[in-house]
DSSP file (Angstrom, degrees, kcal/mol; ACC not computed):
  #  RESIDUE AA STRUCTURE BP1 BP2  ACC     N-H-->O    O-->H-N    N-H-->O    O-->H-N    TCO  KAPPA ALPHA  PHI   PSI    X-CA   Y-CA   Z-CA
    1    1 A X              0   0    0      0, 0.0     2,-0.4     0, 0.0     0, 0.0   0.000 360.0 360.0 360.0 121.4  -40.3   -3.4   -7.7
    2    2 A X        -     0   0    0      0, 0.0     2,-0.4     0, 0.0     0, 0.0  -0.760 360.0-145.5 -92.5 133.2  -37.9   -4.8   -5.1
    3    3 A X        -     0   0    0     -2,-0.4     2,-0.5     2,-0.0     0, 0.0  -0.797  13.6-125.7 -98.8 139.0  -34.3   -5.1   -6.1
    4    4 A X        -     0   0    0     -2,-0.4     2,-0.6     2,-0.0    -1,-0.0  -0.712  29.7-155.4 -79.0 127.6  -32.0   -7.9   -4.9
    5    5 A X        -     0   0    0     -2,-0.5     2,-0.8     2,-0.0    -1,-0.0  -0.921  10.4-153.7-113.7 123.8  -29.0   -6.3   -3.4
    6    6 A X        -     0   0    0     -2,-0.6     2,-0.4     0, 0.0    -2,-0.0  -0.847  20.2-144.5 -91.1 113.5  -25.7   -8.1   -3.1
    7    7 A X        -     0   0    0     -2,-0.8     2,-0.1     1,-0.1     3,-0.1  -0.663  16.1-120.6 -83.3 130.1  -23.9   -6.5   -0.1
    8    8 A X        -     0   0    0     -2,-0.4    -1,-0.1     1,-0.1     5,-0.0  -0.436  31.2-109.2 -67.3 136.7  -20.1   -6.2   -0.6
    9    9 A X     >  -     0   0    0     -2,-0.1     4,-2.1     1,-0.1     5,-0.1  -0.344  30.1-113.0 -66.0 154.3  -18.1   -8.1    2.1
   10   10 A X  H  > S+     0   0    0      1,-0.2     4,-2.2     2,-0.2     5,-0.2   0.847 112.1  52.5 -63.1 -39.2  -16.4   -5.8    4.6
   11   11 A X  H  > S+     0   0    0      1,-0.2     4,-2.2     2,-0.2    -1,-0.2   0.926 113.3  44.2 -65.6 -42.6  -12.8   -6.6    3.5
   12   12 A X  H  > S+     0   0    0      2,-0.2     4,-2.7     1,-0.2    -1,-0.2   0.834 108.7  59.3 -69.2 -31.3  -13.5   -5.9   -0.1
   13   13 A X  H  X S+     0   0    0     -4,-2.1     4,-1.7     2,-0.2    -2,-0.2   0.950 109.9  41.9 -58.0 -49.9  -15.4   -2.7    0.9
   14   14 A X  H  X S+     0   0    0     -4,-2.2     4,-2.4     1,-0.2    -2,-0.2   0.874 113.4  52.8 -68.5 -36.5  -12.3   -1.3    2.6
   15   15 A X  H  X S+     0   0    0     -4,-2.2     4,-2.4     2,-0.2    -1,-0.2   0.888 105.8  54.8 -64.5 -37.5  -10.1   -2.5   -0.3
   16   16 A X  H  X S+     0   0    0     -4,-2.7     4,-1.8     2,-0.2    -2,-0.2   0.897 108.5  48.8 -60.5 -40.1  -12.5   -0.7   -2.7
   17   17 A X  H  X S+     0   0    0     -4,-1.7     4,-2.3     2,-0.2    -2,-0.2   0.921 110.3  50.3 -65.9 -43.3  -11.9    2.5   -0.7
   18   18 A X  H  X S+     0   0    0     -4,-2.4     4,-2.1     1,-0.2    -2,-0.2   0.878 108.6  53.9 -60.8 -36.4   -8.1    2.0   -0.8
   19   19 A X  H  X S+     0   0    0     -4,-2.4     4,-0.8     2,-0.2    -1,-0.2   0.873 107.3  49.7 -66.7 -36.3   -8.4    1.5   -4.5
   20   20 A X  H >< S+     0   0    0     -4,-1.8     3,-0.7     1,-0.2     4,-0.2   0.907 109.5  51.5 -67.0 -41.4  -10.2    4.9   -4.8
   21   21 A X  H >< S+     0   0    0     -4,-2.3     3,-2.0     1,-0.2     4,-0.2   0.890 102.0  62.4 -59.4 -39.5   -7.5    6.5   -2.7
   22   22 A X  H >< S+     0   0    0     -4,-2.1     3,-2.6     1,-0.3    -1,-0.2   0.804  86.1  74.0 -56.4 -31.5   -4.9    5.0   -5.1
   23   23 A X  T << S+     0   0    0     -4,-0.8    -1,-0.3    -3,-0.7    -2,-0.2   0.652  88.6  60.4 -62.7 -13.9   -6.4    7.0   -8.0
   24   24 A X  T <  S+     0   0    0     -3,-2.0    -1,-0.3    -4,-0.2    -2,-0.2   0.556  81.6 120.6 -84.5  -9.7   -4.8   10.1   -6.5
   25   25 A X    <   -     0   0    0     -3,-2.6    24,-0.2    -4,-0.2     6,-0.1  -0.125  49.6-160.7 -58.7 152.1   -1.3    8.5   -7.0
   26   26 A X        +     0   0    0     22,-1.9    32,-1.2     4,-0.1     2,-0.2   0.299  48.4 118.5-118.5   6.2    1.2   10.2   -9.1
   27   27 A X        -     0   0    0     21,-0.3    36,-0.1    30,-0.1    21,-0.1  -0.525  48.3-158.3 -77.6 141.5    3.6    7.4  -10.0
   28   28 A X  S    S+     0   0    0     -2,-0.2    35,-0.1     2,-0.1    -1,-0.1   0.119  90.0  51.1-105.6  20.0    4.0    6.4  -13.6
   29   29 A X  S    S-     0   0    0      1,-0.3    80,-2.1    80,-0.1    81,-0.5   0.681 126.8 -26.2-112.6 -60.3    5.3    2.9  -12.8
   30   30 A X  E     -A  108   0A   0     78,-0.3     2,-0.4    79,-0.1    -1,-0.3  -0.957  58.5-144.8-157.3 144.7    2.7    1.6  -10.3
   31   31 A X  E     -A  107   0A   0     76,-2.5    76,-2.6    -2,-0.3     2,-0.3  -0.862  11.7-170.5-115.2 146.8    0.3    3.2   -7.9
   32   32 A X  E     -A  106   0A   0     -2,-0.4    16,-1.2    74,-0.2     2,-0.4  -0.954   6.9-160.3-130.5 150.8   -0.9    2.0   -4.5
   33   33 A X  E     -AB 105  47A   0     72,-2.5    72,-2.2    -2,-0.3     2,-0.4  -0.988  12.5-173.2-127.4 142.3   -3.6    3.2   -2.2
   34   34 A X  E     -AB 104  46A   0     12,-2.9    12,-2.4    -2,-0.4     2,-0.4  -0.990   8.2-175.4-136.0 142.7   -3.7    2.4    1.5
   35   35 A X  E     -AB 103  45A   0     68,-1.9    68,-2.9    -2,-0.4     2,-0.5  -0.984  16.4-144.0-131.9 149.9   -6.1    3.0    4.3
   36   36 A X  E     -AB 102  44A   0      8,-2.5     7,-2.9    -2,-0.4     8,-1.2  -0.961  18.8-168.5-114.0 128.4   -5.8    2.2    8.0
   37   37 A X  E     +AB 101  42A   0     64,-3.0    64,-2.6    -2,-0.5     2,-0.4  -0.959   9.5 179.1-123.2 132.0   -8.9    1.0    9.8
   38   38 A X  E >  S- B   0  41A   0      3,-2.6     3,-1.1    -2,-0.4    62,-0.1  -0.994  74.9 -11.5-132.5 125.9   -9.4    0.7   13.6
   39   39 A X  T 3  S-     0   0    0     -2,-0.4    -1,-0.1     1,-0.3     3,-0.1   0.894 129.1 -54.1  52.6  44.8  -12.7   -0.5   15.1
   40   40 A X  T 3  S+     0   0    0      1,-0.2     2,-0.4    -3,-0.0    -1,-0.3   0.747 116.5 113.4  63.4  25.7  -14.5   -0.1   11.8
   41   41 A X  E <   -B   38   0A   0     -3,-1.1    -3,-2.6     0, 0.0     2,-0.5  -0.995  68.7-127.6-129.4 129.4  -13.4    3.5   11.4
   42   42 A X  E     +B   37   0A   0     -2,-0.4    -5,-0.2    -5,-0.2     3,-0.1  -0.631  30.0 174.2 -72.9 120.8  -11.0    4.8    8.7
   43   43 A X  E     +     0   0A   0     -7,-2.9     2,-0.3    -2,-0.5    -1,-0.2   0.613  60.4   2.5-104.5 -15.7   -8.3    6.7   10.6
   44   44 A X  E     -B   36   0A   0     -8,-1.2    -8,-2.5    48,-0.1    -1,-0.3  -0.981  53.8-159.1-166.8 154.0   -6.0    7.5    7.7
   45   45 A X  E     -B   35   0A   0     -2,-0.3     2,-0.3   -10,-0.2   -10,-0.2  -0.936  11.8-179.9-133.0 159.0   -5.4    7.2    4.0
   46   46 A X  E     -B   34   0A   0    -12,-2.4   -12,-2.9    -2,-0.3     2,-0.3  -0.980   6.2-176.4-158.2 149.3   -2.3    7.4    1.8
   47   47 A X  E     -B   33   0A   0     -2,-0.3     2,-0.3   -14,-0.2   -14,-0.2  -0.900  41.9 -82.4-138.1 168.3   -1.3    7.1   -1.8
   48   48 A X        +     0   0    0    -16,-1.2   -22,-1.9    -2,-0.3   -21,-0.3  -0.564  67.0 128.5 -75.9 129.0    2.0    7.2   -3.8
   49   49 A X  E     -F   82   0B   0     33,-1.5    33,-3.1    -2,-0.3     3,-0.1  -0.951  58.2 -85.8-173.9 157.9    3.3   10.7   -4.4
   50   50 A X  E     -F   81   0B   0     31,-0.3    31,-0.2    -2,-0.3     3,-0.1  -0.261  62.9 -82.1 -64.2 155.7    6.3   13.0   -4.1
   51   51 A X    >   -     0   0    0     29,-0.7     3,-2.4     1,-0.2    -1,-0.1  -0.237  67.5 -73.6 -56.3 150.6    6.9   14.8   -0.8
   52   52 A X  T 3  S+     0   0    0      1,-0.3    -1,-0.2    -3,-0.1     3,-0.1  -0.161 121.3  16.9 -49.5 132.2    4.8   18.0   -0.5
   53   53 A X  T 3  S+     0   0    0      1,-0.3    -1,-0.3    -3,-0.1     2,-0.2   0.185 102.3 106.3  90.2 -17.1    6.2   20.8   -2.7
   54   54 A X  S <  S-     0   0    0     -3,-2.4    -1,-0.3     1,-0.1     2,-0.2  -0.629  78.8 -98.9 -93.2 155.1    8.3   18.5   -4.9
   55   55 A X        -     0   0    0     -2,-0.2     2,-0.2    -3,-0.1    -4,-0.1  -0.485  35.7-129.6 -72.3 140.0    7.4   17.6   -8.5
   56   56 A X    >>  -     0   0    0     -2,-0.2     4,-2.1    -6,-0.1     3,-0.7  -0.492  20.4-113.7 -82.9 157.4    5.7   14.3   -9.0
   57   57 A X  H 3>>S+     0   0    0      1,-0.2     4,-2.8     2,-0.2     5,-1.0   0.868 118.1  58.3 -58.6 -37.4    6.8   11.8  -11.7
   58   58 A X  H 345S+     0   0    0    -32,-1.2    -1,-0.2     1,-0.2   -31,-0.1   0.813 108.7  46.2 -64.5 -27.8    3.6   12.4  -13.6
   59   59 A X  H <45S+     0   0    0     -3,-0.7    -2,-0.2     1,-0.1    -1,-0.2   0.851 115.2  45.4 -78.8 -36.8    4.5   16.1  -13.8
   60   60 A X  H  <5S-     0   0    0     -4,-2.1    -2,-0.2     2,-0.2    -3,-0.2   0.800 104.7-131.2 -75.3 -29.5    8.1   15.4  -14.8
   61   61 A X  T  <5S+     0   0    0     -4,-2.8     2,-0.3     1,-0.2    -3,-0.2   0.604  73.3  71.0  87.9  12.8    7.0   12.8  -17.4
   62   62 A X      < -     0   0    0     -5,-1.0     2,-0.5     4,-0.0    -1,-0.2  -0.995  65.1-138.3-155.7 159.2    9.5   10.1  -16.2
   63   63 A X     >  -     0   0    0     -2,-0.3     4,-2.8     1,-0.1     5,-0.2  -0.987  14.3-150.2-117.7 121.5   10.3    7.6  -13.5
   64   64 A X  H  > S+     0   0    0     -2,-0.5     4,-2.0     1,-0.2     6,-0.1   0.912  98.8  49.1 -58.7 -44.7   14.0    7.4  -12.6
   65   65 A X  H  4>S+     0   0    0      1,-0.2     5,-2.8     2,-0.2     4,-0.2   0.879 112.6  48.7 -65.0 -36.5   13.7    3.8  -11.5
   66   66 A X  H >45S+     0   0    0      3,-0.2     3,-1.3     2,-0.2    -2,-0.2   0.928 109.8  51.4 -67.2 -44.8   11.9    2.9  -14.7
   67   67 A X  H 3<5S+     0   0    0     -4,-2.8    -2,-0.2     1,-0.3    -1,-0.2   0.869 113.8  44.6 -58.2 -37.6   14.5    4.7  -16.8
   68   68 A X  T 3<5S-     0   0    0     -4,-2.0    -1,-0.3    -5,-0.2    -2,-0.2   0.433 109.8-125.4 -87.7   0.3   17.3    2.8  -15.1
   69   69 A X  T < 5 +     0   0    0     -3,-1.3     2,-0.4    -4,-0.2    -3,-0.2   0.877  42.2 178.5  55.2  41.8   15.3   -0.5  -15.4
   70   70 A X      < -     0   0    0     -5,-2.8    -1,-0.2    -6,-0.1     3,-0.1  -0.609  30.3-114.8 -74.2 128.0   15.6   -1.1  -11.7
   71   71 A X    >   -     0   0    0     -2,-0.4     3,-1.5     1,-0.1    -1,-0.1  -0.254  39.4 -85.8 -63.3 151.8   13.7   -4.3  -10.8
   72   72 A X  T 3  S+     0   0    0      1,-0.2    95,-0.2    94,-0.0    -1,-0.1  -0.269 114.7  25.9 -53.8 137.1   10.7   -4.1   -8.6
   73   73 A X  T 3  S+     0   0    0      1,-0.2    93,-0.7    93,-0.2     2,-0.3   0.533 105.1  97.2  86.6   6.6   11.5   -4.1   -4.9
   74   74 A X  S <  S+     0   0    0     -3,-1.5    -1,-0.2     1,-0.2    -4,-0.0  -0.920  73.9  10.7-130.5 154.4   15.0   -2.7   -5.3
   75   75 A X    >   +     0   0    0     -2,-0.3     3,-1.9     1,-0.1     4,-0.3   0.841  58.0 165.9  56.0  45.5   16.7    0.7   -5.0
   76   76 A X  G >   +     0   0    0      1,-0.3     3,-1.5     2,-0.2    -1,-0.1   0.691  64.8  77.3 -65.7 -16.6   13.9    2.7   -3.5
   77   77 A X  G 3  S+     0   0    0      1,-0.3    -1,-0.3     3,-0.0    -2,-0.1   0.722  90.1  57.6 -64.9 -17.4   16.3    5.5   -2.6
   78   78 A X  G <  S+     0   0    0     -3,-1.9    -1,-0.3   -14,-0.0     2,-0.2   0.597  86.5 100.2 -84.3 -12.2   16.1    6.4   -6.3
   79   79 A X    <   -     0   0    0     -3,-1.5   -16,-0.0    -4,-0.3    -4,-0.0  -0.545  62.1-153.2 -79.4 137.0   12.3    6.8   -6.1
   80   80 A X        +     0   0    0     -2,-0.2   -29,-0.7   -30,-0.1    -1,-0.1   0.706  68.4  87.2 -75.8 -21.9   10.8   10.4   -5.8
   81   81 A X  E    S-F   50   0B   0    -31,-0.2     2,-0.5    -5,-0.1   -31,-0.3  -0.365  71.0-133.4 -91.3 157.8    7.7    9.2   -4.1
   82   82 A X  E     -F   49   0B   0    -33,-3.1   -33,-1.5   -35,-0.1   -35,-0.1  -0.917  42.2-112.5 -97.7 131.3    6.6    8.4   -0.6
   83   83 A X     >  -     0   0    0     -2,-0.5     4,-2.6   -35,-0.2     5,-0.2  -0.213  18.7-115.4 -66.8 156.1    4.8    5.0   -0.5
   84   84 A X  H  > S+     0   0    0      1,-0.2     4,-2.3     2,-0.2     5,-0.2   0.894 116.3  51.0 -57.8 -43.8    1.1    4.8    0.2
   85   85 A X  H  > S+     0   0    0      2,-0.2     4,-2.4     1,-0.2    -1,-0.2   0.918 110.7  49.2 -61.9 -43.4    1.6    2.9    3.4
   86   86 A X  H  > S+     0   0    0      1,-0.2     4,-2.9     2,-0.2     5,-0.2   0.934 110.8  49.6 -61.4 -47.0    4.1    5.5    4.6
   87   87 A X  H  X S+     0   0    0     -4,-2.6     4,-0.8     1,-0.2    -1,-0.2   0.882 111.9  48.6 -61.9 -38.7    1.8    8.4    3.8
   88   88 A X  H  < S+     0   0    0     -4,-2.3     3,-0.4    -5,-0.2    -1,-0.2   0.918 113.2  47.8 -65.8 -42.4   -1.1    6.6    5.7
   89   89 A X  H >< S+     0   0    0     -4,-2.4     3,-1.5     1,-0.2    -2,-0.2   0.917 110.2  49.8 -66.5 -44.1    1.1    6.0    8.7
   90   90 A X  H 3< S+     0   0    0     -4,-2.9    -1,-0.2     1,-0.3    -2,-0.2   0.659 107.8  56.7 -73.1 -11.5    2.6    9.5    9.0
   91   91 A X  T 3< S+     0   0    0     -4,-0.8     2,-0.3    -3,-0.4    -1,-0.3   0.374 102.7  66.0 -95.9   4.2   -1.0   10.9    8.8
   92   92 A X  S <  S-     0   0    0     -3,-1.5     2,-0.3    -4,-0.2   -48,-0.1  -0.849  83.9-110.2-124.1 158.8   -2.2    8.9   11.8
   93   93 A X    >>  -     0   0    0     -2,-0.3     4,-1.0   -50,-0.1     3,-1.0  -0.693  25.4-129.7 -84.4 140.9   -1.5    8.9   15.5
   94   94 A X  H >> S+     0   0    0     -2,-0.3     4,-1.4     1,-0.3     3,-0.7   0.875 107.3  60.5 -58.7 -38.0    0.3    5.8   16.8
   95   95 A X  H 34 S+     0   0    0      1,-0.3    -1,-0.3     2,-0.2     3,-0.0   0.821 105.7  48.8 -61.0 -29.2   -2.3    5.3   19.5
   96   96 A X  H <4 S+     0   0    0     -3,-1.0    -1,-0.3     1,-0.2    -2,-0.2   0.727 109.8  52.5 -80.1 -21.9   -5.0    4.9   16.8
   97   97 A X  H X< S+     0   0    0     -4,-1.0     3,-2.7    -3,-0.7     2,-0.3   0.672  75.6 112.7 -89.9 -17.0   -2.9    2.4   14.8
   98   98 A X  T 3< S+     0   0    0     -4,-1.4    35,-0.2     1,-0.3    34,-0.1  -0.404  97.9   0.9 -62.3 118.4   -2.2   -0.1   17.6
   99   99 A X  T 3  S+     0   0    0     33,-3.1    -1,-0.3    -2,-0.3    34,-0.2   0.493 105.2 136.8  82.5   5.0   -4.1   -3.2   16.6
  100  100 A X    <   -     0   0    0     -3,-2.7    34,-2.0    32,-0.2    35,-1.6  -0.177  51.8-121.7 -79.9 173.7   -5.4   -1.6   13.4
  101  101 A X  E     -Ac  37 135A   0    -64,-2.6   -64,-3.0    33,-0.2     2,-0.5  -0.963  14.2-152.0-117.3 134.4   -5.6   -3.1    9.9
  102  102 A X  E     -Ac  36 136A   0     33,-2.6    35,-2.6    -2,-0.4     2,-0.4  -0.930   8.8-156.2-105.6 127.0   -4.0   -1.6    6.8
  103  103 A X  E     -Ac  35 137A   0    -68,-2.9   -68,-1.9    -2,-0.5     2,-0.4  -0.880  13.5-170.4-103.5 133.5   -5.7   -2.2    3.5
  104  104 A X  E     +Ac  34 138A   0     33,-2.8    35,-2.3    -2,-0.4     2,-0.4  -0.986  12.1 176.0-134.6 130.7   -3.5   -2.0    0.4
  105  105 A X  E     -A   33   0A   0    -72,-2.2   -72,-2.5    -2,-0.4     2,-0.4  -0.999   7.3-175.2-133.3 135.0   -4.3   -2.0   -3.3
  106  106 A X  E     -A   32   0A   0     -2,-0.4     9,-2.2    33,-0.4     2,-0.4  -0.985   4.8-172.9-133.1 144.9   -1.8   -1.6   -6.2
  107  107 A X  E     -AD  31 114A   0    -76,-2.6   -76,-2.5    -2,-0.4     7,-0.2  -0.986  31.1-112.1-132.5 144.3   -2.2   -1.3  -10.0
  108  108 A X  E  >  -A   30   0A   0      5,-3.3     4,-1.8    -2,-0.4   -78,-0.3  -0.552  24.8-139.1 -70.1 135.9    0.4   -1.2  -12.8
  109  109 A X  T  4 S+     0   0    0    -80,-2.1   -79,-0.1    -2,-0.2    -1,-0.1   0.936  95.8  43.6 -65.5 -46.9    0.4    2.3  -14.4
  110  110 A X  T  4 S+     0   0    0    -81,-0.5    -1,-0.2     1,-0.2   -80,-0.1   0.920 129.0  21.8 -67.3 -46.5    0.7    1.1  -18.0
  111  111 A X  T  4 S-     0   0    0      2,-0.1    -1,-0.2     3,-0.0    -2,-0.2   0.714  89.4-131.9 -97.1 -23.8   -1.7   -1.8  -18.0
  112  112 A X     <  +     0   0    0     -4,-1.8    -3,-0.1     1,-0.3     3,-0.1   0.447  58.4 143.4  80.7  -0.4   -4.0   -0.9  -15.1
  113  113 A X        -     0   0    0      1,-0.1    -5,-3.3    -6,-0.1    -1,-0.3  -0.345  61.8 -96.6 -68.4 151.3   -3.6   -4.5  -14.0
  114  114 A X  B     -D  107   0A   0     -7,-0.2     2,-0.4    26,-0.1    -7,-0.3  -0.438  49.7 -97.4 -62.2 144.3   -3.5   -5.3  -10.2
  115  115 A X    >   -     0   0    0     -9,-2.2     3,-1.4   -84,-0.2     2,-0.2  -0.529  42.3-122.6 -67.7 119.9    0.1   -5.6   -9.1
  116  116 A X  T 3  S-     0   0    0     -2,-0.4    -1,-0.1     1,-0.3    24,-0.1  -0.454  88.8  -2.1 -67.3 128.6    0.9   -9.3   -9.0
  117  117 A X  T 3  S-     0   0    0     -2,-0.2    -1,-0.3     1,-0.1    23,-0.1   0.797  90.1-169.8  63.7  28.8    2.0  -10.5   -5.6
  118  118 A X    <   +     0   0    0     -3,-1.4     2,-0.3    21,-0.2    -1,-0.1  -0.160  15.5 157.3 -55.0 144.5    1.8   -7.0   -4.2
  119  119 A X        -     0   0    0     19,-0.0     6,-0.0     0, 0.0     2,-0.0  -0.959  47.4 -89.0-161.0 150.3    3.4   -6.6   -0.8
  120  120 A X        -     0   0    0     -2,-0.3   -16,-0.0     1,-0.1     0, 0.0  -0.391  50.4-109.7 -62.0 147.4    4.8   -3.7    1.2
  121  121 A X     >  -     0   0    0      1,-0.1     4,-2.5    -2,-0.0     5,-0.2  -0.180  36.7 -94.4 -69.8 172.4    8.5   -3.1    0.6
  122  122 A X  H  > S+     0   0    0      1,-0.2     4,-1.8     2,-0.2     5,-0.1   0.882 126.2  48.6 -59.7 -41.1   11.0   -3.9    3.4
  123  123 A X  H  > S+     0   0    0      2,-0.2     4,-2.1     1,-0.2    -1,-0.2   0.907 111.2  49.5 -68.5 -40.7   11.0   -0.3    4.7
  124  124 A X  H  > S+     0   0    0      1,-0.2     4,-2.8     2,-0.2    -2,-0.2   0.893 107.7  55.5 -63.8 -38.4    7.2   -0.1    4.7
  125  125 A X  H  X S+     0   0    0     -4,-2.5     4,-2.5     1,-0.2    -1,-0.2   0.918 107.5  49.1 -58.8 -42.6    7.0   -3.4    6.6
  126  126 A X  H  X S+     0   0    0     -4,-1.8     4,-2.6     1,-0.2    -1,-0.2   0.907 112.2  48.0 -63.7 -41.0    9.3   -1.9    9.3
  127  127 A X  H  X S+     0   0    0     -4,-2.1     4,-2.1     2,-0.2    -2,-0.2   0.909 110.8  51.0 -66.7 -40.5    7.1    1.2    9.6
  128  128 A X  H  X>S+     0   0    0     -4,-2.8     5,-1.5     2,-0.2     4,-0.8   0.921 111.1  48.9 -61.0 -44.6    3.9   -1.0    9.8
  129  129 A X  H ><5S+     0   0    0     -4,-2.5     3,-1.1     1,-0.2    -2,-0.2   0.954 114.1  44.6 -59.4 -50.9    5.5   -3.0   12.6
  130  130 A X  H 3<5S+     0   0    0     -4,-2.6    -1,-0.2     1,-0.3    -2,-0.2   0.782 105.9  61.2 -69.4 -25.3    6.5    0.1   14.5
  131  131 A X  H 3<5S-     0   0    0     -4,-2.1    -1,-0.3    -5,-0.2    -2,-0.2   0.709 112.6-119.2 -70.6 -18.9    3.2    1.7   14.0
  132  132 A X  T <<5 +     0   0    0     -3,-1.1   -33,-3.1    -4,-0.8   -32,-0.2   0.550  56.8 157.3  91.1   8.1    1.6   -1.2   15.8
  133  133 A X      < -     0   0    0     -5,-1.5    -1,-0.3   -35,-0.2   -32,-0.2  -0.491  23.0-168.4 -67.0 133.1   -0.6   -2.3   12.9
  134  134 A X        +     0   0    0    -34,-2.0    16,-2.2   -37,-0.3    17,-0.5   0.727  61.9  33.3 -99.6 -23.6   -1.5   -5.9   13.4
  135  135 A X  E     -cE 101 149A   0    -35,-1.6   -33,-2.6    14,-0.2     2,-0.4  -0.989  55.1-164.8-138.9 142.0   -3.0   -7.0   10.1
  136  136 A X  E     -cE 102 148A   0     12,-2.3    12,-3.4    -2,-0.4     2,-0.5  -0.997   7.1-162.3-125.0 130.9   -2.4   -6.1    6.4
  137  137 A X  E     -cE 103 147A   0    -35,-2.6   -33,-2.8    -2,-0.4     2,-0.5  -0.965   9.2-167.8-114.5 122.3   -4.9   -7.0    3.7
  138  138 A X  E     -cE 104 146A   0      8,-2.5     8,-2.6    -2,-0.5     2,-0.3  -0.940  17.6-130.5-117.2 127.2   -3.6   -6.9    0.1
  139  139 A X  E     + E   0 145A   0    -35,-2.3   -33,-0.4    -2,-0.5     6,-0.3  -0.578  23.1 177.6 -77.7 132.6   -5.8   -7.1   -2.9
  140  140 A X  S    S-     0   0    0      4,-2.9     2,-0.3     1,-0.4     5,-0.2   0.742  72.1 -20.5 -99.6 -36.9   -4.9   -9.6   -5.6
  141  141 A X  S    S-     0   0    0      3,-1.8    -1,-0.4   -28,-0.1   -26,-0.0  -0.884  91.7 -65.6-156.3-174.0   -7.8   -9.0   -7.9
  142  142 A X  S    S+     0   0    0     -2,-0.3  -126,-0.1     1,-0.2  -127,-0.0   0.775 132.1  18.0 -54.7 -31.1  -11.3   -7.4   -7.7
  143  143 A X  S    S+     0   0    0      1,-0.0     2,-0.3    -4,-0.0    -1,-0.2   0.651 113.7  73.1-114.0 -21.5  -12.6  -10.2   -5.4
  144  144 A X        +     0   0    0   -132,-0.0    -4,-2.9     2,-0.0    -3,-1.8  -0.739  49.3 159.5-109.7 147.6   -9.5  -11.9   -3.9
  145  145 A X  E     -E  139   0A   0     -2,-0.3     2,-0.4    -6,-0.3    -6,-0.2  -0.949  32.3-120.5-153.1 166.5   -7.1  -10.7   -1.3
  146  146 A X  E     -E  138   0A   0     -8,-2.6    -8,-2.5    -2,-0.3     2,-0.6  -0.945  16.5-147.5-115.4 139.9   -4.5  -12.0    1.2
  147  147 A X  E     -E  137   0A   0     -2,-0.4     2,-0.5   -10,-0.2   -10,-0.2  -0.942  16.4-163.4-108.2 121.9   -4.6  -11.3    4.9
  148  148 A X  E     -E  136   0A   0    -12,-3.4   -12,-2.3    -2,-0.6     2,-0.7  -0.915  14.2-145.6-112.0 124.3   -1.2  -11.0    6.5
  149  149 A X  E  >  -E  135   0A   0     -2,-0.5     4,-2.6   -14,-0.2     5,-0.4  -0.807  13.6-152.9 -84.5 114.2   -0.7  -11.3   10.3
  150  150 A X  H  >>S+     0   0    0    -16,-2.2     4,-2.5    -2,-0.7     5,-1.7   0.895  87.9  51.3 -59.6 -45.0    2.1   -8.8   10.9
  151  151 A X  I  >>S+     0   0    0    -17,-0.5     5,-2.6     3,-0.2     4,-0.6   0.959 118.7  33.2 -59.4 -55.4    3.5  -10.5   14.0
  152  152 A X  I  45S+     0   0    0      3,-0.2    -1,-0.2     1,-0.2    -2,-0.2   0.831 126.9  39.4 -75.1 -31.2    3.9  -14.0   12.6
  153  153 A X  I  <5S+     0   0    0     -4,-2.6    -3,-0.2     3,-0.1    -2,-0.2   0.839 132.4  13.7 -89.6 -34.3    4.7  -13.0    9.0
  154  154 A X  I  <5S+     0   0    0     -4,-2.5    -3,-0.2    -5,-0.4     5,-0.2   0.711 127.1  43.9-118.6 -27.6    7.0  -10.0    9.4
  155  155 A X  I  <<S+     0   0    0     -5,-1.7     3,-0.2    -4,-0.6    -3,-0.2   0.942 123.9  32.7 -82.8 -53.4    8.2   -9.8   13.0
  156  156 A X  S   <S+     0   0    0     -5,-2.6     2,-0.8     1,-0.2    -4,-0.1   0.785 120.7  53.4 -75.2 -26.5    9.0  -13.5   13.6
  157  157 A X  S    S-     0   0    0     -6,-0.3     2,-1.0    -5,-0.1    -1,-0.2  -0.783  78.8-172.1-107.2  85.9   10.1  -14.0   10.0
  158  158 A X    >>  -     0   0    0     -2,-0.8     3,-1.5    -3,-0.2     4,-0.6  -0.679  11.4-171.8 -87.2  98.9   12.7  -11.2    9.7
  159  159 A X  H 3>>S+     0   0    0     -2,-1.0     5,-1.5     1,-0.3     4,-0.8   0.737  80.9  69.5 -63.5 -22.2   13.7  -11.1    6.0
  160  160 A X  H 345S+     0   0    0      1,-0.2    -1,-0.3     2,-0.2     3,-0.1   0.786  96.4  53.0 -68.8 -24.4   16.5   -8.6    6.8
  161  161 A X  H <45S+     0   0    0     -3,-1.5    -1,-0.2     1,-0.2    -2,-0.2   0.744 108.4  50.5 -78.2 -23.0   18.3  -11.4    8.6
  162  162 A X  H  <5S-     0   0    0     -4,-0.6    -2,-0.2    -3,-0.5    -1,-0.2   0.589 108.9-124.3 -87.7 -12.0   18.1  -13.6    5.5
  163  163 A X  T  <5 +     0   0    0     -4,-0.8     2,-0.2     1,-0.3    -3,-0.2   0.628  61.5 143.5  77.6  12.8   19.4  -10.9    3.2
  164  164 A X      < -     0   0    0     -5,-1.5     2,-0.3     2,-0.0    -1,-0.3  -0.594  25.8-176.1 -85.9 150.2   16.4  -11.0    1.0
  165  165 A X        +     0   0    0     -2,-0.2   -91,-0.1    -3,-0.1   -44,-0.0  -0.856  39.6  28.8-135.3 172.2   15.0   -7.8   -0.6
  166  166 A X              0   0    0    -93,-0.7   -93,-0.2    -2,-0.3   -92,-0.1  -0.236 360.0 360.0  75.4-166.5   12.1   -6.8   -2.7
  167  167 A X              0   0    0    -95,-0.2    -1,-0.1   -46,-0.1   -94,-0.1   0.273 360.0 360.0-152.4 360.0    8.8   -8.5   -2.8
């Protein structure tokens, strides 16, 4: 008996891997997983979690930003965690990231829903730019995603000059 096999498209394949990485996240607000891919090879992964040796929010049982009702995209200095994108970037060599693609998936902790309109925060965008990553792919739902050209979307359109924050 021959089975018909539906092969997953490559972008969703990498997003599925980023989603699996996300499952290691320790945030009790929303979790993200990121992978960096260069020439069809995964060079780094990252998920949301406190710096090595520090207690995670899931261990403490609370999120400071959640307790303070801080809106999404604001006051990240209050967050205990290192973002998924940051963790992926600091775990890779810059020479491997030049021209690479970062795949990003986020889910709300409470509902498990995909994060609506997910995007890297302003600081992660700066790190992505300086790492030399050229493309970011963000999952919107199980099948749909957005492809962001870093140069045209974040370098030439500098939100820090407009005074906008968040995402």
